[in-house]
C-alpha angles and dihedrals in degrees: 000000000000093000092044090056098238119143113229145170115234120209124185117216125198124235110093092115121041102215120151093245092054095053095092097050093040091051091054096045095046091045089059090049090049091050090052100043110012091246137078095223125104151249104057130163117212111201123212091258091055098258114141124217110196127200131030095260091051092047092051090047091051092050091050093048096046108044115190115256091240095043119113113235 
């Protein structure tokens, strides 16, 4: 996203390690991801119009296919 020139807000979600003490925060974070995307996996990109792009490869593809208006080519 940086190279494509798109402004974005980055949010870290918990869940990399499944330890008993991480379950409550992981459940909250992943519930939000699931509400937005229909899945619990990350990364996801939520566009201004509400469309969700899931997966790093798909996010990179979207960024390449939709250069920012102020981005240099």
